[in-house]
VEXVEXDREN-595327 format. One record per residue (C-alpha): residue in three letters; x, y, z. Coordinates in steps of 0.05 Angstrom, whole numbers, plus 5000, padded with zeros to 4 digits. Example, Ala and Ser with C-alpha at 12.3 -4.5 7.8 and 13.67 -1.06 7.14 Angstrom:
2
ALA524649105156 SER527349795143 
***
This chain:
742
MET310610682780 THR312710402713 LYS313610862652 ARG307410552619 ARG303110662681 ARG305711382686 ILE303711512614 LEU296711202625 HIS295811612688 ALA297912252651 ASP293112082594 LYS287411992644 ILE288912672676 ILE289013002608 GLN282512652587 ASN279112862652 PHE281413582641 ILE278613562570 ASN271913282595 VAL271313822648 PHE273314362598 CYS268114112548 LEU262814092601 LEU264314802623 MET264115042551 PHE257414692541 LEU254615002603 GLN257215682583 LEU254015632515 LYS247415432547 GLY247716012594 TYR248515602657 TYR255615782672 SER260016382665 VAL267516362667 ALA267217022705 SER262016752753 ASN260317262806 PRO255416952856 VAL251117442895 LEU246517402955 LEU239317512933 TYR234517662989 SER227617953001 THR224918433053 GLY217818643066 THR218319203015 ASP223619022964 ILE228618522937 ARG236118642942 VAL242818352920 ALA249518362954 ASN256418152930 ILE257817492965 SER265217672975 LYS263618392995 PRO256718343027 GLY256819073049 LYS255719282976 LEU248119262968 SER243319412910 THR235719432910 ILE233319112846 ILE225819062857 LYS221519562895 GLY214319652914 LEU212819002950 GLU206919032998 HIS209018443042 GLY214818093009 SER215717363027 ALA219716852988 VAL224616962930 ASP227816502879 PHE230716542809 LEU231016192741 TYR238216302720 LYS237916082648 ARG232516602634 ASP235017172679 LEU228617142719 ILE227617352792 CYS221117102822 TRP217917272889 SER211517202930 ASP207617772962 GLN202917573018 THR198818213022 ALA198318312947 GLU196517562942 LEU200817422882 ILE207217112855 GLN211017532804 CYS217217462761 MET221717982728 ASN227517952680 TYR233918202713 ASN241218262696 ASP246918702720 THR244819292678 ASN237219322675 SER230619022698 GLY224418832659 GLU216918882672 LYS213718512729 VAL209517922705 ARG204217602748 ILE204716842754 GLY198516432769 SER191216632778 GLU186917012827 ASP185516722896 LEU192816562911 ILE191616792982 THR197716873027 PRO203116532985 ASN209016353030 GLY214815953003 ILE216815872930 ALA221815422895 VAL223515442821 ASP224014792781 TRP229215012730 TYR228514372689 THR221214502668 ASP220515252684 LYS215415182740 ILE214415482809 TYR212615052868 CYS209515432926 THR206215372994 VAL199815773005 GLY198015953076 GLU190716153073 THR188515533034 THR193815093067 THR196014793001 VAL202314592964 GLU201614792890 VAL205414842824 ILE204815382771 SER207915382702 ILE211516042691 ASP209716142617 GLN202615852611 LYS200616042682 TYR197515352691 ARG196315242765 LYS195214582801 VAL194014422874 LEU198313832892 PHE196913722966 TRP191314003010 ALA189513463060 ASP193413473126 VAL197114103107 ASP196614583166 LEU201415173164 PRO206115053105 ARG212315503102 ALA218715393062 ILE219314933002 ALA225014642961 VAL225514202899 VAL230513692873 PRO228813642799 LYS233913102783 GLU230412642833 GLY223312892819 LEU222413072893 LEU219813672932 PHE220413823007 TRP216514313052 THR216314513124 ASP209814563164 TRP208814973227 GLY202114663245 GLU199714343309 THR203913743290 PRO210214083263 LYS213713673209 ILE217813653145 GLU214813273087 ARG217412983022 ALA213412802960 GLY214012722885 MET213813352844 ASP207813052807 GLY203513072870 ASP202612322874 PRO199912192944 ALA203311512945 THR210111872945 ARG208312323004 LYS212212193068 ILE213612553134 ILE221212543141 VAL221912963205 LYS216912943262 ASP221412903324 ASN225413463358 ILE222013983315 PHE217814593334 TRP218015173284 PRO221214903221 ASN222815493177 GLY227715533119 ILE229814923079 THR235314853026 VAL238814312985 ASP246014112973 TYR244813832902 ASN251713532895 ASN251113092957 ASN243413022961 LEU243013333030 ILE237513753061 TYR239014313110 TRP233514643152 VAL232715123211 ASP228215123271 ALA226415823296 ASN224215593365 LEU229515073381 HIS235015503350 PHE238815013308 ILE240614823236 ASP240414083220 VAL242413663159 MET239713003134 ASP239412593070 LEU233512603022 ASN230012053062 GLY230412443127 GLU235811973153 LYS242812093179 ARG240412723214 LYS246013143244 ARG246513813281 ILE250614333241 VAL249514983279 LYS247415043352 GLY247915683393 GLY248016403371 LEU241516343332 GLU236016813354 TYR230216733304 PRO232916403241 TYR228016443184 ALA230416293113 LEU236415873093 THR240615753030 PHE246815333012 PHE252715502967 ASN259815212961 ASP259814883030 LYS257015493063 LEU250215633094 TYR247016323093 TRP240816503133 THR236517083154 ASP234717243226 TRP228217603243 LYS230317803313 THR237118103298 TRP235118353227 LYS241518053200 ILE244217563149 TYR249317053174 SER253916523144 TRP257015863167 ASP262715493134 ILE261014753138 SER267914523116 THR271214873175 ASN265314803223 GLY264415543230 PRO264916033261 MET258316403249 LYS259517053211 ASP255417683213 LEU254717913141 ILE249218433132 LYS244918853178 SER238418973139 GLU232819463147 PRO227319263138 VAL228218563166 PRO230918053115 VAL226017513097 ASP227916983045 ILE234916873016 ARG238316522957 VAL245216512926 TYR244316742854 ASP249216322814 SER249115842755 SER251915272796 ARG245515252838 GLN241415062776 LEU245714602734 PRO242014272675 PRO240513532673 VAL245213042639 GLY241612942573 ASN234313122564 HIS229413072622 PRO222712722606 CYS218913382597 LYS224113702551 VAL221613462484 ASN214513672464 ASN212613782538 GLY212813032547 GLY206912972500 CYS202513312553 SER197013802533 HIS198014222596 LEU202714042654 CYS208613572649 LEU210813442721 LEU217213092741 SER216312452781 PRO220812032825 THR217911402794 ALA218511122724 PRO217911382671 GLY220112012709 TYR214212462692 VAL206612512693 CYS201912892648 SER197313292694 CYS191713792688 PRO191114482719 THR186614512780 GLY179414462760 LEU180714062696 LYS181113312686 LEU184012842633 LYS179412652577 ASP176511962581 GLY181511442557 SER187211942554 ASN193312002599 SER196012622566 THR190313082542 CYS186013502589 PHE179313822577 SER179914562563 THR174614752614 PRO171614432677 GLN166013942662 SER162613972731 LEU162214602772 LEU159414872837 LEU157415602840 VAL157015962907 ALA153716632922 ARG157516992978 ARG154217672983 THR159718102952 VAL163017522914 LEU161116962868 THR165716352873 LYS166315752827 ILE169115082847 SER170914542798 LEU168313862818 ASP172913522768 SER179013532814 PRO178913282886 ASP182013902917 PHE175714332906 THR179814972901 PRO175215582900 TYR176216152850 SER172716832858 LEU169817122794 PRO172217822775 LEU165418152782 LYS163918862802 ASP159019202849 LEU156018592883 LYS152618812947 ARG148418232973 ALA148317652923 VAL145117072960 THR142516632903 VAL145516382839 ASP143515942779 PHE146315732712 ASP143415742642 PRO146315132606 LYS144315382537 THR148216042537 GLU152915852594 TYR151316482633 ILE151216532709 TYR145216892738 TRP144717182807 ALA139917632847 ASP142618192890 SER137518352944 LEU140918992965 ALA142019262895 LYS135018992878 THR137318702812 ILE138118052774 SER144718022735 ARG148617542692 ALA155717412668 ARG160016892634 LEU163316342674 ASP169816732672 GLY166417362698 SER166317722631 GLU160218052598 GLN157218252665 SER150518612658 VAL144118752696 VAL138218382667 ILE132518622711 HIS133319302744 ASN127219462784 SER126019262857 VAL127918522855 VAL128818272926 SER130117532923 ASP132816972966 SER132516462910 ILE132216432834 ALA131015852786 ILE132015822711 ASP127715462660 PRO132715392603 LEU127615082556 ALA122515642559 ARG127916172572 ASN124616422636 ILE127316592705 TYR123316502769 TRP124516812838 THR121516882907 ASP120717572938 PRO120217553014 VAL118618303016 THR112418282971 ASP111117552990 THR110517342917 VAL113216842867 ASN115117192802 VAL117517042732 ALA121017422677 ARG124217272610 LEU131617102616 ASP133417732578 GLY129318152627 SER124318362573 SER118018172612 ARG115718072683 LYS109717762718 VAL107217582789 LEU105016852790 ILE103416712863 HIS101317222915 ASP095816922958 ASP097416573023 LEU104816703020 TYR108316983082 ASN115816903074 PRO117516523010 ARG124716273007 ALA127515742961 ILE124915582891 SER126515052840 VAL123414852773 HIS122214202735 PRO121614452663 THR120113792630 ALA114713602680 GLY111914322680 TRP112414432756 MET115614922803 PHE116714832878 TRP117815352933 SER118615383008 ASP115215863056 TRP117816053125 ASN110716223149 GLU111416273225 LYS104715953237 LYS105015423184 PRO111515343144 LYS110614943081 ILE113214713014 GLU108514802955 ARG108114612882 SER104614912822 ASN104814892747 LEU110015352716 ASP104615872702 GLY102315882775 SER096115452764 GLY094714782796 ARG097614982864 ILE098014432917 LEU101014342986 VAL106813842985 VAL109813853055 SER106714213115 GLU108413793177 LYS114813793219 LEU117714413185 ILE120415053214 TRP125415393167 PRO125115013100 ASN130915323062 GLY134415013002 ILE130514602951 ALA133514112901 LEU130013682850 ASP131813002821 THR128313092755 VAL130012382733 ASN127112012793 ASN122112562811 LYS124712672882 LEU124413312923 TYR130113472972 TRP130014043023 GLY134114283082 ASP131114573146 GLY135315123177 ARG132115053245 LEU131214303250 ARG138314213222 LYS136913643175 ILE135913453102 GLU129813073079 VAL127112773015 CYS120212572988 ASP116612442924 MET114213052886 ASP107212972914 GLY109812952986 SER109312202996 ASN114911733019 ARG118112263062 VAL124912043091 GLU130112393135 LEU136712353096 HIS142012703139 ASN142113063206 SER149313053230 ASP153213683247 ILE148614173210 LEU147814853243 HIS144015273191 ILE143214993122 PHE141715513068 GLY143215292997 LEU141914592970 THR143614302901 LEU143913622869 LEU148813362816 GLY149612632798 GLU150712202859 HIS151812772908 LEU147613272945 TYR151213922963 TRP149314443016 SER151915083047 ASP151815213122 ILE151815953138 HIS153615853212 ARG159115333201 ARG161515723140 THR162315063102 LEU160414693039 ASP159213953045 ARG156413383005 ILE153512693017 ASP151712092975 VAL144612242953 ALA142411512953 THR144511353025 GLY145512023059 GLN152311763081 SER159611863059 ARG159712593080 GLN165512993051 ALA167713703062 VAL168014092997 VAL170514733030 GLU171914733105 GLN171915493115 MET168716003069 GLY165716663091 ASN158616873073 VAL156516213039 MET149316283015 GLY145916002953 ILE149315462912 LYS148415132844 ALA151914502818 PHE151614312744 ARG155113922690 MET157114242624 ASN153714002560 GLU148713572599 PRO142213442560 MET136813932580 GLY130813522558 TRP124913792519 ASN118114122527 PRO113514472477 CYS116515162494 VAL123114962462 ASP120515022391 ASN119515752373 ASN117415912445 GLY111215492433 GLY108816022384 CYS107816502442 SER109517242433 HIS111917302505 PHE111516762560 CYS110916022545 PHE109415592605 ASN109814832602 ARG104714462644 PRO104013712660 ARG098913592605 ASP099514202560 TYR102714882554 VAL099915592555 CYS102116272530 SER101716852577 CYS103217602580 PRO107418062623 LEU104118602664 GLY100919132620 LEU099318672562 GLU093518202550 LEU092917552512 GLU088217632453 SER083417112425 ASP088816692390 LYS091516522460 LYS098616652435 THR099517382421 CYS100017932474 ILE097218622458 GLU096319272495 PRO088919322518 GLU084519922506 ALA081419882576 PHE082119472640 LEU079919482712 ILE084319672771 TYR082219372838 SER084819302909 ARG084018742960 LYS087318843028 ASN094718783011 VAL094018702936 ILE092819172878 GLY091218832812 ARG088318922743 ILE082918532706 SER081918492631 ILE075218742604 GLU075618402536 PHE079217732547 ASP078717192600 ASN084516932642 ASN088517572638 ASP088317792711 ALA094918062737 ILE097618282805 LEU101818922808 PRO108718832839 ILE107619342895 LYS111019172960 ASP109319353033 LEU101819383022 LYS098419263089 GLU091119473086 VAL088919833023 SER082720233042 ALA081720702983 LEU083720692910 ALA083721192853 VAL086621242783 HIS089421862749 VAL088221662676 SER092022202638 GLY098022132685 SER097721372685 LYS098221362761 ILE094920952814 TYR093421262883 TRP091420892946 SER091020973021 ASP093420463071 SER089720453137 LYS095220043172 THR101120483152 LYS096721113154 THR099521353087 ILE097221573018 ASN101521292962 ARG102121262887 CYS105720872833 SER105820792757 ILE100420392724 ASN105119792720 GLY106719802794 ALA113520132788 HIS116220772821 MET112220722885 GLU112521342930 LYS109121602992 ILE105022242983 LEU102722353055 GLU104522023121 GLY101222033190 MET094222033162 GLY088221773199 LEU083421283168 VAL082221493096 GLU075721223070 GLY074221152996 THR071020692946 GLU073619992941 GLU069919892876 PRO074419732816 ALA076820342777 CYS076620302702 LEU082520572662 ASN081220722588 THR087720802549 
***
């Protein structure tokens, strides 16, 4: 070598040394590298998270306690964060940690994160990617904002471990399903980037880890007892460890060494790739070790230069997700939200289209704005048997009836401001809101009545009581002035229609029905849709019963709830435990909204800020002091039970006197002074009223029932019914009306 070449060679060595030194100083300043680096093994058990010195693995410390069923663990080195998933507690949490102290546990993500399995931290953009077992999804959650997005849900069976390669914009996960596999996709969730990279010679793929320097993927198979390696495309697959593995579970890579946990031996092992072994027994853990990482800055080196999401979150309003395709990132919305029209960076702040589901002890909402249809349970209290739900678009309150608690309640869409609106003896299978007149209607299958009250619960009235035997679904058409309800009458099931005040009652459908359940109205085209729980089909007709057509009859076991929104008709099936939808125009293009959901009952779909229309009751309640009922050609004012409409036909007053009468299974009251003020008392379980009396000073009504052989009483408004005597014979008495003078 000439002197000049030796000098150039020496200069190059010095320059390389300077470059490396400067890089190390930069990393140290940024907190990614420590001159006194001391890598440790970080691993989880079912009850805690522990660390061990990698050079002296026998020296253990428990840094996080109180896990219910600890699963995966990972870290964000630049922020001193340890993060983990807990399957029983159904959450992902993070906590600040350093060698001297620990911070508070912070929950990451929202409710309904059921059975989170694997987690992987994207240290470029501070996000956690995770697999969720119960919902069989692959998701991402931003650590700071807690924005959560479902990336993949279709053809995900039993997802387990997950790993990310931020510099390439790629994520990988293992799947234990009927067709075991390892998949790769873009970190932005683009389905076009999704690819199965391992499908052969695979059975129980468990842990997966990345050699970031060489772009290699290592993974273990718990059934076939091996550790394999491949490139990021799933090619050049090679066996690394074979033999001596009992039940390998989680796997991590560091400095040409593999570390893994074994569920059968309850141990942590290592393997030196550079020397091809041998396998070393490092730690015997009790409880059994679960997931494992090497906590060291070199496992999370920063990008060279800025990544696309570094500056101003990439210009995204919510989630900036790394992508393997140009320009290297995508602006995305949390699950349930969508991008505003004409924007590729700004999301709506709330869902625009929603589906509410009553599930007895839970109310669930599902955004229809994103195709994953991820359900979220509302944080409500004391639900016992909520089977029907509706939405008031004016105040944006959810309303539901609880037939076991015998109440109608309401709350905000986020579950806040929960309150009982109507307290007394409301047993309902279906409710319907008139948002224009501010009234709520419901069917009562116990008293066999159709009822109405003000939305604030201030008034109440029985509208329909004759010739009802088992009323079920109800729906209203506020602008047309109609309401529709179904009746499970064993002898003659039917669907009926009346004006909103109960007048003008007609029979709409009475043939070829058995269990007419859900009712949905197309108020634009004046169409009536219903589902039959026994005949297992959905039908449609005009609102007078004409032009009846069978719309859908495939794979329906017991339809219960039915609702219409836009181009789709949605229904719940209580036997299949599913929510489905079809194209309302053709009855075709069936799509599963939720494939498995327990206790699905009543449902309601709606779009936020959709025009409500108009009727005369909108303006100052039509001038009515209490109820305003729109009808097809006019509107009327009406009064709740206990009040009467005076001569101006708008104002309700307390009468000085009225008649109390009985008729078989009905007790009612008739006005003496004003016409059209008859009212039925909401008394249930009347069979055969044979005698009636009124205690004026006590404001009580007494009656005998020849069928139940009882003597009973209640308040003058029908409330607080109680049995006085049982086991009586036939009690005779006057059936003439009794006059009560107040």
